[in-house]
C-alpha positions, 0 to 999 in steps of 0.5 A: 500500500503506497503512502499517498501524501507527504509526511513530515518526520519528527525525530525526538532526540532528547534522551540520554540513554543512561542504561547503555553506560559507559558508551552512552553518556550525556555528551554522547547519548545512545542515539549518536552511537553506531550500535546495531549497524555501521550507521548511528541510531539517529541516522537509521531513524532518519533513513527510515523516512527517506523518499518521495513520501516524506519531507525533510525531518524536524529534529527536536534535541538538546543544544549540546548535540546540535553540531553532531546531529547536523553532521550525522544527518548531512553525512547521509544526505538528510539535512533537517528542515528544522533543528529545534533545540530544547532549552531543557528536557520537558518530556515528549508532549512539549517536544512534539508541540514544538514541532507541531508549531514549527510546521508552516502547514498545520494540516501536515501529518507528523510522524513522531519517531524516537531517535534511538529505536531499531525497526528491521522491517521498514517496509512493514512500517511504511505499510502501517503508516499508509493504513493509518493515513485515512484516519489521520486525515480525519483528525484521529491520533494514531499510534503504532503498537508493536506485536509482542513476542515475550511478556516484557515488563519494561514496556507499556501496553495497549489493549487493541479495540474494535477495527475501524478500517483495514488494520487500524483499531480503536485503542481500548486502553493504555496499560502501565508497565505491568508485573510479570504475571499481568504481562503473561496474561496480556501476551496470552490474550492476543489483544495487547501490543507494546506501546512503542512510542511512535505516532502519526497525526496532523499537527492541528489535531495534536495542538487542539488536543493540547488546548483541550487537555493541557492548555498551560502546556500549549500556552508555554510552548507557544510563547517559547516558539514565539520568542525563539531565536533563529540561526539558519535551520536552528530554532532556540525556543525562549528558555523562560517560557519553555520552563513553564511547560509541565513535564509530561509525556504525550501518553499521559497528556493526550493519548490516554484522554482524547476520544479519537485515538487509534492503534495500528498493530504491526510486526516490524522487527522493533526494539528500543535497544533499551539495555545491553541485554537487548543489544545482545539479542539484536547482534550478530553472534559468533560460533560461541554465542558471543557478540563482540565489537572492538579489540576483544580476545575471548577464549573458551567463553560463551554467550557474552556481549563484549564491547570496547572502543579502545582498551583491549579486553581479554576473557577466558572461561566465562559465560553470560557476561556483559563487558563494556569498556569505554574510555576510563570506565569498564562495566561488568555484569551478568547477562539479565541484569543490565536494567540495573545499570541505572542503579549503578549510576545512582550509586556512583553519584552518591 
């Protein structure tokens, strides 16, 4: 099913990716790294919205990453239409509002994409977009639900309601990150999908929803854009006004409250690459089940993820470890514990 009109990609690049420390850091976050391919996560995200169906992207990011973003996108011949530099991180709802206010045509369809996800089957993604467009034209807010293959407790879920049109369903309800038994029950039911945080809607439909459900946010972001500084394609919203916006996600602010919210369930090889364990599952493995990158010697070792951007790592007779060496820092932990990296960073701060 071809995409029948031009869509404006909006790439959200404000995340820090702390769970992939020590390679991902505030000055070089996960989306700027080449983790799953020769291209960086940002480049892969932009490239999935390449072609006649898509306009040049709008990128919403931190000012400290502006030069890197421009360099990485120019390297793949995808210079952004606008690079909106958030004066502070205020979560996804205000970030998307910045982009919606930046487009000249408020009837434009915005494809909201996090900058640090993997989608292996881009053709399936494009088919899901094409299926959603008729409802988007009619003012619906659409999200893309990832067909689950495991009872993951680290994702939110969406209960899929009645079908509206081919492959597009009403959202019955959004579900918080569940405990394991609830996740197993939702997987077994067959009517739940993961909430992947990818959206498609008209700019005016989103702004109207904000006016209804979070007018203070819309007011703050509008004032921030009205007072924005401009330098070529870079937009710097007014800091004082933007700081007055509530710090809230699009799910809590709009999607859980709006009347016309739809979901397109899609199986497209998606991952948020949210941990070193997730990266191991996405990586090419050697004959012993190891995912190795950098100067690494692994003898009689199995099912490990080992990465180094400088130091030589030598291992003998170990299994099921994650070892990451970056700069002066070395992370070592058992596979299955990589969600605890945040706890480690908190302990280091203390």
